[in-house]
Each structure stands twice: as C-alpha cells, then as structure tokens.
N, C-alpha and C positions, 0 to 999 in steps of 0.2 A: 594940431595933432590929428593924424588920420584915424578915422573910426573904422573898426573892424566890422565887416558886413556879416550878418548872421548866416550860419550854415544853412544850406537848402536840404530839407528832408525829402528825399525822393519817394518815400513811402506815402507821403501826404500831399506832395506838390504835383499838380498835373503837368506832364511834359508837353512841350510844344513841338510843332513841325518845323523841320530844318532841311533845306536843300544843300547838300554837300557836293559841289562840283569838283571834277578831277580832270587832270590832263598830264600826259607824260612829256617831260622835257621843258615845261614852262607853264605859266599861267595863261588863262584865257584873256584875250583882249577885252577891255571893258565894253566895247561895242557889242559883244555877244550878249550882254545883259540888258542893253537899252531897249526900250519899248517905244513905239511910234507916238507922236503927239496926239492929244485928245482931239476928237472931231469938234468942229465949231458948235457952240451952244445954239439951242433953238431947234424946233421941230422941222419936219419937211415942209417945203413951200409948194403949193399947188396953184394951178391957174394957167392961163395962156402965156403970161409973161414970166413964168417961173424959170429960174436958172437952174439947170441940172448941175449938181456937184458930185464929184466922185467920192465914194466911200473910202475912208482911210484903209490902207493895207492891213491885213491881219498881222498880229505880232509874230516875229520869227520864233521858231521853236528854241527853247533853251538848250544849252549844251548838255552832254551826258552828265548825270548826277545821281546821287543816292538820296532817297527821301527817308529821313529818320526822325524819330521822336526822342527828345533829350531834354536836359535841364540846363540852367545857367551855370551849374557847377561842372558841366562837362569839360574835360581837359583835352588838350591837343593830343595827348597820348591815347585817350579814349577814341577820339575821332580817327586817329591813325589805325587803331585796332579795328574799328568798325569798317573802315575802307578796305584794309588789306585782308580782313577775314571774308568780306562779301565779294571782293574782286581780287583774289590772289594773283591772277595773271597780270595785274598792273605792275607787279614787282619783277625785276630781272631775276635771273637764276645764275648764281646765287644772289640773294637780296641784300646781303650785308654791305653797308656803305651807302645805301640809298638814302637820299635826303627828301623828306616830305615837308614842303613849305606851305604855310597857310596864310591866307589874307582874307580880310573882311571886305565884303562888297555891300555897299549901302547907298541909298538914294541921296542925290544932291538936293537936300531940302532948302539949303540956303540959296543955291542958284535958282531954284524954282521960285523963291520968294522975291528975288531981286531982278531976275531976267524975264519973268513972266511965264506963261504957259508953255512957251517953246522949250523951256529948260526941263520940263517934266520928262521923265524917262531916263535922265542922265544918272549914271552911277559913279561913285568914287570908290577908292580902295585904300586899305590900311593894313600894313604888315602885322600879322599876329605872332609869328614865330615859326620855328621848324623843329622837326623830330628826326632823329637819325636811327636807321635800322642797324643794330649791332648784333653780334653773336650772343647767344643765351648765357654764355659764361663771361660776358664782358665785365671788366673790373670797374666800369664807369660808376662814378658817384656824383650825385647832384650837389648843388651849392650848400646843402645842409650837412653833407658828409654821409648821407644815407644812401645805400644802394638802391638804384631805381627798381621799381617793381617789374616783374617779368610778365608782360602782357603778350603772351604768345598766341599766334594764329594757329589754327588747326591745319593738318595736311602736311605735305612734303616740305613746306617752308615754315614749320612750326618753331624750329630752333633759332628764334630771333628775339631781340629785345628792343623795345621802342624807348629811346633815351634822348637826352639832351637837356640843356638848361631851360628850354621853353616847354618841356613835355608836360609839366604840371600846371601850365597857364590855363585858366578857365575862360569860358565865354564871358562870364561876368567881369573878369579882369580886363578884357579888351572892349568893354562897354557894348557888347552885342545887344541889339534890339530885335525883338521877335519880328520876323519879316525880312531881316537881312539875309544875305547869302554868304556862304563860305566857299572859297576856291582853293583847291590843293594842287600844287605843282609837284609832280613826282620826278625826281632827278636821279637817274641811275649813277653809280659810281663812275669815275673817270677811267680811262684805259689803263692807267697805272694803279688802279685800285683805290685812289684817294676819293674822299667825299667831295662831290661837286659843290661849288660855291652857290649861294642863293641867287636866284635870277634877279636881274635888274628890273625893278617895278617902276610904275609911274604912267603906264598906258591906261 
C-alpha cells in the first residue's frame, strides 16, 4: 500500500532555487544543457620536458530561463502561472488553446558511473505533463469533479484559466531532485484553433 507523503508547510520550509527554461514551439535539445568534461586530474606540470595542454573550453551559456524559488509542493499550474505572469509575451494573442508542456531535465548519474568521466555532463529527460490555457469561464473539471482554480495572470491576457489533468501534479510527484532543471515547451494553438499535440520527446 502506498504511503501518503506529508504535506509541505511553505511557512516553515525553506524554498530552493529552480531554473525554469522555456521555448516556443518545442523543447530545447538536451545538448543545450550539457557541460564539457572535467579537465584531467593533477596540477600543472613545469620543466623543460613539460607538455602543454589546452584548457577545457568554458561551458556554453544556458538557454533563456527564469530563476525562481519554490517548494516540492509546487504544481505545474503554479509553474505555468509564474512563467506567463513574468513573460506574458510568450503567449500568443489570444492565448486560449495554448499548451504548456513540461519535462524534467536531470543528470545521467548511471551513465557517469558505468561509462566513466566522459559521461559527465550528459542529461536525460522525463515528461512531467502539460497545462492548457483555457478561457476564464471554461467549464473544465478535473478528475475529481471539482472546477479547476482560476490562476489568472495580470494584464490584457488576464481572462484565462490554466487547466488540464496534469495541472495539479507537483514536483514531488515527478521525483524532482534539487538541482534538476525544468524545461517548458510553449505550443500555440493550431490554425484551426485546436490545441496542438504534445511534442515528440527523446532528444
């Protein structure tokens, strides 16, 4: 029988730092998050017979992202609200029908253990779920039969509702580990107004 995890008290629990990446029309390729291999161990060698070695290249800058502080109880709806409230221009106008897809980006610790130091810096991904932007008067109801809360952004695009079966999924539910990244693909509605299908992942 599965045990219920205790609720997180946000008043007494210290939040942690999270990088929330975003991209319109698809996810970032995993190579955007890779870091170069570690330099060889050992200090510099001096003397007439010393061999000069090149320093490893500096890591490439990370893609555009928000830096936020949150808790393991943070939901995909909350992440969507933070993203759309901070960067409303990411949403099309009108925004209704936009799909926000989330995936977890985490280091390949198993590969590093089996393949050696060359595997360091590799990242893997796992789908977390998605949130749909609907009108504020949407009749949408979640799996429990309750109307989804209205988390509206401020400004001209305020009359929206962030909804979907995954909207209340938390970081804890997807086994988020502090230090992991989250990538969000923002998919505008199709030309006929339908919600775009989730992107094909695996890269």
